[in-house]
C-alpha positions, 0 to 999 in steps of 0.5 A: 845470858851464858854463851852458846850456839844460836839455838841455845841462846834462843832456847834460853830467851824462850825459857826466860820469857815463859818465866817472866813475860806474863808478869811483865805484861801484867805489871805494865798493864797495871801501871797504865791503869794506875796512871790513867785512873789517877788522871781520870780521878783528878779530872773528875774531881776538878769537874766536880769542884767546878760544877759545885762552884757554879751551883754555889755562885747561883746560891749567892746570887739568890741571897743577894737578889735586889728584891730580897733573898729568894728563900725557895731558890736558896733551899733548892740549890742547897739541897742540890749541893747536898745531893750532888756534892755531899760532904764537900766544902761547897755543900756545907757552906751551902748548908750554912747559907740555907740555915741563915735564910731559915733563921731570918724566916723564923724557921728555927727547926729547919736551921738547926737541921741544916747546922747539925748536918754540917756539925755531924761530919764537918769538912774541916775545923772552920766549918765545924766551929761555924756550925757549932756556934750558929747551932748554939745560937739557934738552940738558944733562940728555941729556948734551949740555952742549956743545950746550946751551952753544952755545944760550947764546952771545951776550948776552940782553936785560937781563931775562934776562941774569942767568939766562942767565949763571947757566945758562951757569955750570951747564953749564960746571961740568958740563963741568969748566970751572970758571974759565969757570963762575966768570966766568959766575956773576960776570957773572950776579951783576953783573947782579943787585941786591946783595940778589938776588945773595945766595942760590943764585948766591953759594953756587955761587961759594963752592963753586967757590972751595972747589973743591967744584963 
């Protein structure tokens, strides 16, 4: 500020405040809203995750009950996860469990619906691939191997490359396309270590070579 009498300085302060006071107050208020709003959002997200985790654990307990899977409870909890925590990892892993129980009860349409709900809007790449491969198997069990095969077009990421190609081979065998199945199994074997490739996958290749597939 410029020098002058006390009255002049006071007048300058008043003028400055009239020009800048309100924006400063609004800026400070906005900063407080942002800080407290961010803290509230983080706390809400944490509470949501904890609540979803509790429901998911209850679902696991229903799957692992000593007397056998409690299918009704699994379905109820799966619906609760989708309703209250839609799109979350917990909700989508819950859908995978619901689909698994449905397959074991031969309710293939229900399983396909659950898996498609994950595949349509996956929470991450892992869930997308799990839902894709499981849906392809369900479709094959429904006599829709061609539709299942279409889901497996293209390359999966490295972690799922072998399982996708092996699954493609299984579906191609169902369709009687043994040469293509052999190529898929071979590609799956190439994606695995030598030790890992010895087992069921090698048996499938041997069966095709003997014409027993």
